[in-house]
C-alpha positions, 0 to 999 in steps of 0.5 A: 703526629710529628716526627723528628728525623735523625740519622746514623751510619752512612746517612749521618755522614752524608748529612755532614755529621762527623760521627756514625752515631751522632750525639744529637741522635742519641739525645733525641732517642733518650729524650723521647724514649722511642725511635722508629729505626730503619736500615742502618748502614756502617761503611765497610772500613777497618775499625768501624763499629757497627752502628746497630751494635753501637746503638744497642750498647749506648742505649742498653738495648740488651734484648731482642724479642722475636715472637713466632706464631702460626697465622690463621689461614696460612698453611705451614709445616707446623700448626699451633706455633706460639713461641718467643725467641729472646736473644742477648745482643750486647755481649758474645762476639759483639764485644769486638775483641779480635787478635791477629795471631799470624798473617793467616790467622785471626781469633775472635773472643766471645765475651760473656759476663756474669752480670749480662747472663743474670740480666737476660735470665731475669728479663726472660723470667719476668717476660714469661711470668707477665705473659703467663708463658708455660715454658722457658727453654735455654740453649747453650753450648756447654759441651764445647764452651765449658767456661762460658 
C-alpha cells in the first residue's frame, strides 16, 4: 500500500506552502477520493478560517456521523445503546458571519439555508433506511430560534 502525504494548516506553512489549504492537497483528495486526516492546526490569527471548516466546505463534507454503541464486556451506566448522531457541519455558526456592534459587543450570525436543511434531512433518511434503523429523532431550538 502506498501513501501520499499532503499537508494543511500550520504543517503546510512549515513546508513552504503559502496557503493553509493548498490546492495540491485538495486536488489529491479529489483524485483519490479518500484521505486519512490527522490533527489540523490553524494558526490563531485574526481572519484565518479554520482548516477543518475549509476542508468540509471545499469537499462538500456536510455531514458528520458518530455511531454510539455499547461494547460487550464494558460496564456502563446504560445497556444496549445503539444510536447514531448525525450533524450538519457546513452552516449554522460555521458560516463565519460576525459583526462588531460596539467595542465590547460582537454578534455571530447563525446561517441556515433551506437547501442545506433538506440535504441533511434527505441524507439522514437514506442512511436510516439503508441500515434499517427503526427511529429518527430530530433536535431543534424552535422555542428560541423561531425562524431557523
